[in-house]
N, C-alpha and C positions, 0 to 999 in steps of 0.2 A: 984382196978380195977373199972373203970367207964363204965357202959353199956350206950352207946350213944342212945339207943332206949328207955330207960325208965328214964334216969336222967332228972331232972328239969333243967331249964336254969341256976339257981344258982349252982346246982351241977356240971353242965358242966363248968361253969366259974371257979370252984375250981380245976378242973382237969388240970394237967400240960400241958401247950401248948394251952389250950382252953380259957384262961382268956380273957374276953371281947367279946367272940364269942358265949356264951351260948344261948342268945336270938335268934340269927340268926340260930344256929344249931337246936334249938327246933322248930322254925317256919318252917324251911326247912323240918324237919321230919313230922310236922303236915300237911304240904301241899302236900308232895310227898310220904309219907309212911315210913315205917321202913327202916333203913340202912341194907344192907346185907354184907357190908365190910367197915372197917374203912377208906379205901382209898376213899370212896364216900364223905368223909368230904371235899375233894378238890373241890367238886361241890358246896359247900355252899359259897355264896358270901363272899369274903375276906379271905377264908381259903386255897386257892390254894398255895401249897408249904410251908405252915406255920409249919406243924408238922414234926418232925424227926421220924425215924423208932423207936427210943427208946421211944419217947412219945406215938406213936401208940401202942406200946407194953403194955401200961397201960390202953388201951381202949378195949372194947369188944362190940359185937353186939348181 
């Protein structure tokens, strides 16, 4: 399980479905604050509609 609020960009890249998006996710989090729901990842540039429900199941906030 990967916590998207504390994982580094490299750790995020290693998570299923997030490869190549770790830097953008970490930057978005640093600029806007902690995520309260994994669905907020859709707000990160390039992430809208990328994750399946199964992949979201391996992420936590």
